[in-house]
C-alpha positions in Angstrom: 1.5 15.8 4.1 0.1 13.9 1.2 -2.1 11.0 2.3 -3.8 8.5 0.0 -6.1 5.6 0.7 -6.1 2.8 -1.9 -8.7 0.1 -1.8 -9.3 -2.9 -4.1 -10.6 -6.4 -4.1 -8.6 -9.4 -5.5 -9.9 -12.5 -7.1 -10.1 -15.1 -4.4 -7.4 -17.3 -5.9 -5.0 -14.3 -5.8 -5.6 -13.0 -2.3 -2.9 -14.9 -0.6 -0.4 -14.1 -3.3 -1.3 -10.4 -2.9 -0.8 -10.6 0.8 2.6 -12.3 0.3 3.7 -9.6 -2.1 2.6 -6.9 0.4 4.6 -8.6 3.2 7.6 -8.6 0.9 7.3 -4.8 0.4 7.3 -4.2 4.2 10.3 -6.5 4.6 12.1 -4.5 2.0 11.1 -1.2 3.6 12.4 -2.4 7.0 15.7 -3.0 5.3 15.9 0.1 3.1 14.3 2.5 5.6 13.4 5.2 2.9 12.8 8.7 4.2 9.5 10.5 3.5 7.1 7.6 3.3 4.7 6.3 6.0 2.8 3.2 4.9 0.3 0.6 6.2 -1.6 -2.1 4.4 -4.6 -4.0 5.6 -6.4 -7.1 4.6 -10.1 -6.7 5.3 -12.3 -9.3 7.0 -13.7 -10.6 3.7 -10.2 -11.9 3.0 -10.1 -10.6 -0.6 -10.2 -6.8 -0.1 -7.2 -4.7 0.8 -6.7 -1.2 1.9 -3.4 0.7 1.8 -2.8 4.0 3.6 0.2 6.0 2.3 1.5 9.3 3.5 4.3 11.0 1.7 6.3 13.9 3.2 7.2 15.3 -0.2 6.2 15.2 -3.9 8.1 12.0 -4.8 7.1 8.5 -3.7 10.1 6.5 -2.4 8.1 3.3 -2.8 8.6 3.5 -6.5 12.4 2.8 -6.0 11.8 -0.4 -3.9 12.1 -3.5 -6.1 9.6 -5.4 -4.0 7.0 -2.6 -4.5 7.7 -2.7 -8.2 7.1 -6.5 -8.2 3.8 -6.0 -6.2 2.6 -3.4 -8.7 3.8 -5.3 -11.8 0.8 -7.7 -12.2 -1.7 -6.1 -9.9 -4.3 -5.8 -12.7 -4.3 -9.6 -13.0 -4.9 -10.1 -9.3 -7.8 -7.6 -8.9 -11.5 -7.7 -9.8 -11.5 -4.0 -10.8 -8.8 -1.3 -10.8 -7.8 0.0 -7.4 -9.6 3.1 -6.2 -7.3 5.9 -4.8 -8.7 8.6 -2.6 -6.6 11.7 -1.7 -7.3 12.7 1.9 -6.7 15.4 4.4 -5.9 14.3 7.9 -8.5 15.6 10.4 -7.1 13.7 13.4 -4.2 11.4 14.0 -2.9 9.5 17.0 0.4 7.9 16.3 -0.6 6.3 13.1 0.9 8.9 10.7 4.2 10.6 11.3 4.4 14.4 11.1 
């Protein structure tokens, strides 16, 4: 299992747009139902920071084939204060959040 946590802060004027783009990704995922990806996104209480948790069952990322995800990523550097920080993790415990 390959789990990553991605965290970033948007410019205040782009936070709502970022949240909308994320919701579009999850709508597309609900329709496409790609195998091998488990994904959650969170907006933090400061309203401008976001955290994504992504677990991939294999070496390829099915999100890359979802047009809404491509749209979300296309202009992210214009929406964020600094580049997103990605941390590769090892799951120590899990209760029904991550599949597998």
